[in-house]
N, C-alpha and C positions, 0 to 999 in steps of 0.2 A: 544556527540557521534558522531553529524553530523552536520559539518559547511560549508556553502557554501560562497565564498569570489569573490566579483565583478563578478559574473559568467554573460558572455554574448553569446547569441547564436543567429545567423541570419541564414535565409535560403531564397536565391535569392535577399538577400539586405531588407528582411523583418525582423526586430529584433523581434524575437520570448522570448527571455528575456534579460533583460536590466539592467546590473549590479545589479543582485541577491545578497545581503548578508542576510543569514539567519543561525540562530543557534538553534539547537534542543537539548536539555539537555537528558542525559542517563535516559532511563526509562519514558520520557515523553510522553504526549498522546495529539497530535496538529492535527489540521484540517487546510485545505488549500482551499478558497473559491476564486471566482470571477467570472466573466460574461465569458460565451463562446469565446475562442480566448484569455483567458488572458495570456495563458502559463502554465498551470498548470501540463497538461499531458507532455508537453514539459522539464519542470523542472524535473519530475519522469525520464524521460526517459534520461536526462543528467547525473541524480544520478546514473542510473543503467546501462548506458555505452551504450545505443543505439545510441547515437551522442556522440558525444566529443564536449565540450565548445569549442568557439572560443578563449576565455581568460577567467581567472581566475580559481580559486581552489574549488574542492570538498574534504574535509577533512573528512574520516572515522577514530574515534578514533585517530585523529591526524594524519594520513597517508594520502597523496592527492591521490585519484583514479581517478582523471580526466584524463580521455583519455586512461584508461585501459580497455580492451576487458571485454565484460559481465561475460564470465563465471570466469575471475579473480575476479571482483567485487563482484558476488555471493560468490565465497570462501572466501572473505574477510568478508563477513556478510551482506552482502544487498538483502532481498528478496523482491519481489514483486505479487501481483495479480491485474489481468487486470479488465477493466471496462465489457470486454466479456470475459467470464473464457477460460483460455487456458487448456485443460485437455487431457487425453488419452483417448480417446471417446471408445476403444475397451475393455478396462481394468474395472474391478469392483473397486470399491472406495479403497477397502484394498490393491488390487493389484496396482493400481496407485499410493499411497502413498508409499508401500513399496518398487516399483521402483524408485521413487523419493529420498528416503531414502538410498537406496542401491546404486543409483550414486553419490550422496553428499558423500559416505565413500568411494569413488574411487575404486568401487566394480564390475566396468561394465562389467569387463572381466569374472567374473563368472556368469553374468547374465542369460545367455542361458544354462549355466550347472545345475546351482543350484538356479532357482528361485520361490518362494522368500526364502531370508536366514531368519532363525528363528530370527536373530536379527534386521533384517529390518522390519519382520512382526510386533516385540513386538514395534517398535518406531511407526509405522504405529497405532498399536491399543492405543497409548498415543495421538497421535495426533486427532484419530476420537472421542476421550474420550473426549477431551477440546472442539471440535466444534460439540458435539453431534451428530455425523457421524456413530455411532455404529450401529445404527438401519438400514440404509443401506448399511453395510458391502459389502454384496455378490451382490450390484444392480451395472448393467455397468453403465461408467460415462454418457454416452449419452442418457441413461434413466432418468436420474435425474431430478427430478423437478428443474426450474430455481434457487431456493433460495439455493438446495444443490448443484448445480453445482458451484454456487459461495463460499459456504463454504468449498468446495474440492478443488477450486482454492487457496483459503487462506491455505489450509491444505498442497498443492503441495509447498507452499512458506515456511510454518512452517518446512516442513522435511528439508530444509537447512539451519537450524538453524540459522538463521538472527539475528544480534544485532538490526538491526534496519528494520522494515516492512512497506512496503509501500502499501495502497491499494487506487486502482482508482476506485474511486464509489461505495463502496462495496453495495449498497442499489438499485443501477442501475435497473429499470425494475420489481420492486416489489411495492406489494399494501402497505397500511399504515401499518398493522398489522404486515406484513411479515418486511418491514423495521426495526420496532422496535425490533422485534425478532433476527434480522441481527446485531444489533449493541448493542444490550444487549452480545450477543455471545462475539462479538469484544472486547467488554469491559470485560468481564470475562476473555479472552485469554489473556489481556493484562496485568491484574492484576497476573496473576499465571503466567506468562511468564518475566514480568518484562521487557520487550523491549523496545525499543523506536519507538513507532508507530504513523505514518503520516497518513492522509486518506483526499482524495479530496471527496467533498461532495456538493450537491446541495440543500439538505433538511434544510434548516437552522434550524427548530424544533429540529434535532437531531445535528447540529452542537453545537448550543449552550446550549444543555442540556449536550453533553458528553465531548466536548472537553477541555482541561486544558487551552489552548491556540489557538488562531486561527490566521492564516496569510492570507493576503487578496492579490490577484495580479490582476494588471489591466494595460492591453497593455504590459504585460512582466514585468512589475516592480512590486516592494513592496509598495502597498498603505498603509498598515497598518499593524500592529501586537498588541497584545494583549490579555486580558481575554475575553471571550465572551462578558460580561458586557460593557467593553470598546469599543469593535468591535461594537456592537448592538448600541452603543451611537455616535459613530465617524461620524461628518458631511460628511467628504470625502468618506466613505464607504456606507452612506446612499444616498447620490447623484449619486454615481458611479455604485452601485449593489443593495442594501437592497431596496430603494424606500423609498420616503417619509411616506407611510403607516406602513412600518416596525419599523421607526425610530419614529414614533408615538406612535406606540404599547409599545415600549421599554420605 
């Protein structure tokens, strides 16, 4: 579903990604890990069109999307939720999701005259059900808890009907119990929708428990990729990121 071929990106002479080639199968559930500055978020920025790559190709279902504008990439099927939730702060949860659905349906012109449309509300309800947000449907987004704001951000991405969903640290800023609740919700969503889901995460317990495949970046390059067990035991990954204690525990 998503394939990166020899992707290179530099900023001011500093290489952020170095000849990155990766493949993500249709319907797969993958984690990207690595130390701070490894290029993880830059990779998401390249996939979603925030920055164009200097060279290389990014293929979505076989079509090269490298260098396209962000709106066009969204239209083609790439959704993203951010490390810091990006919301409509003055809208309720239901209104925010309905607005996103309505915009994606290219019905922005009727937004002010008839908002929300019945079809948009219906789809918003489906998304709230999947993410367990129905209980806060009428709450203004800025008044939500941190965890619910993160869920709503994922919901806004889902409203765009993505083929590929990118989650940038979905459990950031959460306590241990809340982290597991979040990742279990993400897992359930992935199973229900059967999309290609890729997440960046620093909590290795979560990564090794839920990811089918783990990719490790270091200094902008792919250091390793494999199953959680393979990554946990990889000497290069232990040295560069996990540390000796983690390797010994494995």
